[in-house]
C-alpha positions in Angstrom: -12.6 -8.2 4.1 -10.6 -6.1 1.5 -11.3 -2.3 1.6 -11.5 0.2 -1.1 -10.9 3.6 0.8 -9.7 7.0 -0.6 -6.5 8.0 0.2 -5.1 11.6 -0.8 -4.0 10.9 -4.3 -6.9 8.0 -5.1 -8.6 5.2 -3.9 -6.5 2.3 -3.2 -7.5 -1.1 -2.6 -6.4 -3.1 0.5 -6.0 -5.9 2.8 -4.9 -7.2 6.0 -1.9 -8.6 5.3 -2.3 -11.9 7.4 -5.3 -13.2 5.1 -3.6 -14.5 1.8 -7.4 -15.5 0.1 -8.1 -11.6 0.4 -4.2 -11.1 -1.2 -5.2 -13.3 -4.2 -8.4 -12.0 -4.8 -7.3 -8.6 -5.1 -4.7 -9.9 -8.0 -8.5 -11.7 -9.5 -10.5 -8.1 -8.7 -7.4 -6.0 -10.2 -6.4 -8.8 -13.2 -3.2 -7.8 -12.3 0.0 -9.8 -12.9 1.6 -11.8 -10.0 4.8 -10.3 -11.0 3.9 -7.4 -9.3 4.1 -7.5 -5.8 1.5 -5.1 -3.4 2.8 -2.6 -1.5 2.9 -2.7 2.6 0.8 0.0 4.6 1.9 0.4 8.0 0.5 2.9 10.7 3.9 5.6 11.0 7.5 6.3 11.5 7.9 4.3 14.3 7.2 1.2 12.8 9.5 1.8 9.9 11.8 2.6 12.9 11.2 -0.4 14.5 11.2 -2.9 11.9 13.4 -1.3 9.6 16.7 -1.3 9.5 16.8 2.4 8.0 19.1 4.5 9.8 17.7 7.4 12.1 19.1 10.1 9.4 17.0 8.2 6.7 14.2 8.0 9.2 14.2 11.9 9.3 14.3 12.4 5.6 10.9 10.6 5.1 9.4 12.3 8.4 10.5 15.5 6.5 9.4 14.5 3.1 6.4 16.4 2.4 4.8 14.4 -0.5 2.9 11.4 -0.6 5.8 8.2 -1.3 6.3 4.6 -1.5 10.0 3.7 0.0 11.4 0.6 -2.0 13.7 -1.6 1.0 15.4 -4.4 0.4 13.6 -7.6 1.9 16.4 -8.2 4.3 16.5 -4.7 5.6 12.8 -5.4 7.3 12.8 -6.8 10.3 9.3 -7.7 10.9 8.7 -11.2 11.3 5.3 -11.0 11.0 5.3 -9.7 7.5 8.3 -11.5 6.7 6.4 -14.8 7.6 3.3 -13.7 5.4 5.6 -12.4 2.7 6.7 -16.2 2.6 3.2 -17.4 2.7 2.6 -15.4 -0.6 2.1 -17.3 -4.1 4.0 -14.9 -5.6 6.4 -14.6 -2.7 10.0 -14.4 -5.2 8.6 -11.2 -6.6 9.3 -9.7 -3.0 13.0 -9.1 -3.4 11.9 -5.3 -2.3 9.2 -4.5 0.1 7.4 -1.1 -1.2 6.4 0.3 2.1 3.7 3.4 2.5 3.3 5.3 5.4 -0.3 6.1 6.3 -0.6 10.1 7.0 -4.4 9.8 7.5 -6.5 9.0 11.2 -8.7 6.9 9.3 -5.5 4.5 7.7 -4.4 5.0 10.7 -7.0 3.4 13.1 -7.8 1.1 10.4 -3.5 -0.3 10.5 -3.8 0.1 14.3 -6.8 -2.1 14.9 -5.5 -5.1 12.1 -1.7 -4.6 11.8 0.1 -3.9 8.4 -2.4 -4.1 5.4 -0.9 -5.1 1.4 -2.5 -2.1 -0.5 -2.4 -1.0 -4.2 -4.0 1.5 -6.3 -8.0 0.7 -7.1 -8.2 0.4 -10.5 -8.0 -2.1 -12.8 -4.2 -3.0 -14.1 -3.4 -0.5 -16.9 -6.0 1.6 -16.5 -6.7 5.2 -15.1 -7.0 5.8 -11.2 -10.0 5.8 -9.8 -10.9 9.3 -7.6 -14.9 8.8 -6.5 -16.8 6.5 -4.8 -19.2 6.2 -7.9 -16.8 5.0 -10.1 -15.3 2.5 -7.5 -18.6 1.3 -7.2 -19.0 1.0 -11.2 -15.4 -0.6 -11.6 -15.6 -2.9 -9.0 -19.5 -3.8 -9.1 -19.5 -7.3 -10.4 -16.9 -8.2 -7.9 -18.1 -6.0 -4.0 -20.0 -9.1 -2.8 -18.5 -11.9 -4.5 -15.4 -10.9 -2.5 -16.3 -9.1 0.3 -15.7 -5.7 -0.4 -16.0 -2.6 2.1 -16.0 0.5 0.4 -15.5 3.3 2.3 -17.8 6.6 1.4 -15.4 9.0 -0.2 -16.2 11.8 2.3 -14.2 10.5 4.8 -11.2 12.1 3.1 -10.9 14.7 0.3 -8.5 13.5 -2.6 -6.1 16.4 -2.9 -3.3 16.0 -4.7 -3.0 14.3 -8.4 -1.8 10.6 -8.6 1.0 11.0 -10.3 2.5 13.3 -7.0 3.1 10.3 -5.4 6.9 9.5 -5.4 8.4 5.8 -5.6 11.9 5.6 -4.5 14.6 3.8 -2.6 17.6 4.9 -0.1 21.3 4.1 -2.3 24.8 5.1 -0.9 24.4 8.4 -2.9 20.8 9.7 -1.3 17.6 8.6 -3.0 17.0 7.3 -5.9 13.7 7.8 -7.4 11.8 5.1 -9.5 8.7 7.2 -10.3 8.9 11.0 -9.6 
């Protein structure tokens, strides 16, 4: 199943990490180029502690970071064989030299991830178009895809979108500290 659900910045589209067919379908419904990998949505910072080679100091920085973020991490620093094995099955696996991790902050997201393990995710919009901030707009944009690709849309009352999309940061750790990809 493909899910469309609000986050605190916009709606996101995501699928269970083990379902390669749904992964491919996300690219189809978004008209996304295969050179752009999807992020991996994980339940908590405990996941990063257990399944990456991040230091305790780096984890502490992430846990105390107050804005939504995505962390880019060289694939070689990921220790989750399940995630790595599924990335190796992807048609665009060569694009995953780095893995973008997003940590869930909302209970609804944590619950879904806990039930289904990590998800691949990206913003729920057609590529090169603005982010979607209402369930009405989601249904309009993806009208022809909902039944065709078995998309479950979560009602926008479950989580309030309260921050602008560009509020979310993308960064990676370097020897000098945080390097921002999108600030």
